C-alpha positions as CSV (number, residue, x, y, z in Angstrom):
1,X,90.2,182.2,75.2
2,X,89.3,179.0,76.8
3,X,91.8,176.2,75.2
4,X,90.5,172.8,75.8
5,X,92.8,170.7,73.9
6,X,95.8,170.2,72.0
7,X,97.0,167.7,70.1
8,X,100.5,168.0,69.6
9,X,101.7,166.8,66.0
10,X,99.4,166.2,63.1
11,X,100.5,165.1,59.7
12,X,96.7,165.6,58.3
13,X,94.7,168.6,59.3
14,X,96.9,170.8,58.0
15,X,97.5,170.0,54.2
16,X,100.7,168.8,53.1
17,X,101.8,170.9,56.6
18,X,103.5,169.2,59.8
19,X,101.4,170.7,62.3
20,X,99.9,171.0,65.6
21,X,96.2,171.4,66.5
22,X,94.3,173.3,69.3
23,X,90.6,173.2,70.4
24,X,89.3,176.3,71.2
25,X,86.3,175.5,73.7
26,X,82.5,177.4,72.5
27,X,80.0,176.8,69.6
28,X,76.6,178.6,68.5
29,X,75.3,175.2,67.0
30,X,74.3,171.9,68.3
31,X,74.9,169.3,65.9
32,X,73.7,165.7,67.2
33,X,76.8,163.6,65.5
34,X,79.4,166.1,67.1
35,X,82.4,164.6,68.1
36,X,83.5,167.1,70.5
37,X,80.9,167.6,73.0
38,X,83.3,169.0,75.6
39,X,83.8,171.5,73.6
40,X,80.6,172.8,72.7
41,X,77.9,171.9,75.4
42,X,78.5,174.4,78.9
43,X,78.1,172.0,80.9
44,X,80.0,169.6,80.2
45,X,83.2,172.6,79.2
46,X,82.9,174.1,82.9
47,X,84.5,170.1,83.7
48,X,86.7,170.0,81.1
49,X,90.6,170.4,81.6
50,X,91.8,173.6,80.2
51,X,94.9,174.5,79.2
52,X,96.2,177.7,79.8
53,X,98.0,180.4,76.9
54,X,101.0,180.8,78.9
55,X,101.1,177.0,78.2
56,X,99.7,177.1,75.0
57,X,102.7,179.7,73.6
58,X,105.2,178.7,75.4
59,X,104.5,175.0,73.7
60,X,105.0,176.7,69.9
61,X,108.2,178.7,71.2
62,X,109.4,174.9,71.7
63,X,108.3,174.5,68.5
64,X,109.4,176.9,66.4
65,X,112.1,174.2,64.0
66,X,109.7,171.5,63.7
67,X,106.1,172.7,63.2
68,X,104.8,174.4,59.7
69,X,101.6,175.5,60.9
70,X,98.6,175.8,63.4
71,X,95.4,174.6,63.3
72,X,92.5,176.3,64.6
73,X,89.7,174.2,65.5
74,X,87.2,174.0,68.3
75,X,84.0,173.6,68.8
76,X,83.8,177.1,66.5
77,X,86.3,179.4,66.6
78,X,84.7,182.4,65.1
79,X,82.5,183.2,68.4
80,X,85.6,183.8,70.8
81,X,85.9,187.9,70.9
82,X,90.0,187.3,71.4
83,X,90.4,184.9,68.3
84,X,92.1,187.4,66.2
85,X,94.0,188.5,68.9
86,X,95.1,184.6,69.5
87,X,95.9,184.3,65.5
88,X,98.4,187.2,65.9
89,X,100.5,185.9,68.1
90,X,100.2,182.6,66.3
91,X,102.1,183.9,63.1
92,X,104.1,186.6,65.7
93,X,105.7,183.2,65.8
94,X,106.3,182.5,62.4
95,X,103.6,180.0,62.0
96,X,100.7,179.1,59.0
97,X,97.6,179.0,60.6
98,X,94.8,176.8,59.9
99,X,90.9,177.9,61.0
100,X,88.4,175.5,60.8
101,X,84.8,177.5,61.1
102,X,80.9,176.7,60.4
103,X,80.7,179.7,58.6
104,X,78.5,181.9,60.9
105,X,80.5,184.6,61.1
106,X,81.5,185.8,57.6
107,X,83.0,189.1,59.2
108,X,85.2,187.5,61.6
109,X,86.1,185.6,58.1
110,X,86.6,188.9,56.3
111,X,88.7,190.7,58.7
112,X,90.9,188.1,59.7
113,X,91.2,187.6,55.9
114,X,92.1,191.4,55.1
115,X,94.9,191.3,58.2
116,X,96.3,188.2,56.7
117,X,95.4,186.2,59.9
118,X,95.0,182.9,57.7
119,X,96.4,180.7,55.2
120,X,94.3,178.1,54.8
121,X,90.6,178.3,55.7
122,X,88.1,175.0,56.3
123,X,84.0,174.9,56.2
124,X,82.1,172.5,57.2
125,X,78.9,172.5,55.1
126,X,76.5,170.7,57.0
127,X,73.8,169.8,54.4
128,X,72.1,171.7,51.9
129,X,70.2,175.4,53.1
130,X,66.7,174.6,54.4
131,X,67.7,171.7,56.1
132,X,70.6,173.5,58.1
133,X,68.6,174.0,61.5
134,X,67.9,170.4,61.8
135,X,71.0,169.3,61.3
136,X,72.8,171.7,63.4
137,X,70.4,171.9,66.5
138,X,70.1,175.8,66.2
139,X,68.4,178.8,64.9
140,X,70.5,179.7,61.7
141,X,70.9,183.0,59.1
142,X,71.3,181.2,56.2
143,X,72.4,184.6,54.1
144,X,75.9,184.1,57.0
145,X,76.2,181.2,55.4
146,X,76.0,181.8,51.9
147,X,78.1,185.0,52.7
148,X,81.3,182.8,54.2
149,X,80.9,180.6,50.9
150,X,81.6,183.4,48.8
151,X,83.7,185.0,51.0
152,X,86.4,182.0,51.3
153,X,86.3,181.5,47.5
154,X,87.0,184.7,46.5
155,X,89.7,184.7,48.9
156,X,93.2,184.7,48.0
157,X,93.6,182.0,51.1
158,X,93.6,177.6,50.4
159,X,90.6,176.9,51.4
160,X,88.5,173.7,51.6
161,X,84.9,173.0,52.1
162,X,84.1,169.5,53.6
163,X,81.2,167.8,54.7
164,X,80.7,164.3,57.1
165,X,77.8,162.5,55.8
166,X,75.5,161.0,58.1
167,X,73.1,157.8,57.6
168,X,69.4,159.0,57.2
169,X,70.3,162.9,57.2
170,X,72.5,163.0,53.6
171,X,71.7,161.3,50.4
172,X,72.7,161.5,46.8
173,X,70.1,164.8,47.0
174,X,71.8,166.5,49.8
175,X,75.1,166.0,48.5
176,X,74.3,167.7,45.1
177,X,72.2,170.4,46.5
178,X,75.4,171.1,48.9
179,X,77.2,170.7,45.3
180,X,75.3,173.8,44.4
181,X,75.5,175.9,47.2
182,X,79.2,175.1,46.8
183,X,79.1,175.7,42.5
184,X,82.8,175.9,41.1
185,X,84.8,175.3,44.8
186,X,88.3,174.3,44.1
187,X,88.4,171.7,46.9
188,X,85.5,169.5,48.2
189,X,85.9,166.3,50.6
190,X,83.5,164.3,51.9
191,X,84.0,162.6,55.8
192,X,82.1,159.7,56.8
193,X,80.5,159.8,60.3
194,X,81.7,157.0,62.1
195,X,79.9,156.2,65.3
196,X,82.1,157.5,68.3
197,X,81.6,160.2,71.0
198,X,78.2,162.5,70.1
199,X,76.7,165.2,71.2
200,X,73.2,163.2,70.8
201,X,73.9,159.3,71.7
202,X,71.0,158.4,69.3
203,X,74.0,159.1,66.6
204,X,75.8,156.0,67.9
205,X,73.3,153.2,66.4
206,X,73.7,154.5,63.2
207,X,76.0,152.3,60.3
208,X,78.6,154.1,58.1
209,X,77.5,154.1,54.7
210,X,79.7,152.0,52.9
211,X,82.6,152.6,50.1
212,X,80.7,152.4,46.6
213,X,77.5,154.5,48.2
214,X,80.8,157.2,49.5
215,X,81.5,156.8,45.8
216,X,79.0,157.5,44.7
217,X,78.1,161.2,46.4
218,X,81.8,162.2,45.6
219,X,80.5,161.8,41.3
220,X,77.3,163.4,42.4
221,X,79.7,166.7,43.8
222,X,81.9,166.1,41.5
223,X,79.5,168.1,39.1
224,X,79.6,171.0,40.7
225,X,83.5,171.7,42.1
226,X,86.7,171.1,40.8
227,X,87.6,168.6,42.9
228,X,85.7,166.4,45.4
229,X,87.8,163.8,46.9
230,X,86.9,161.3,50.2
231,X,89.0,162.5,53.3
232,X,89.3,158.8,55.5
């Protein structure tokens, strides 16, 4: 388990909770707009400073009365074979666990859910299924994406789906198709892409959507889900 970063306190990553966010290295996607290339690209990950598991758990032990939960993100956490053990160690310390995922490993999600190791899950919806490989820069088993969606929707765990909206990649048609993909979901958050640090520097030239566009996208997605919001 390679820990590539730690945000000691967050009030926004775990809805309604005071939490810490731990960033795990490794990912099976290569989304050009990804904000964490040092966690995704092996050549950058090798040079990126690590936090030892011992130091991480020592930090958690010192925050037992101050934090509600731990957000486990990446990279893509489910590519780590030690994830179940890692979440178990967090739970043993009395913390809630929020897991971020791209949904590419539904069998892992199902196993973690059955073991009671996840209290809240957030799955990224990258694009309509027919554009997944283009957007993620990776070979995708689309059936696994669909299976993860259904596992999450049918679980008793608190959850959300979310999409980072990118000009030139997403439009009204794409938002409608993504809404259809997660039809009936409780929560769907739309996030505006911000041109910061990315895997593909070409995305730095893109201008974020304006508020009017985001609101139109929200209205479109709202036909398919119980609640759709724009996350700042």
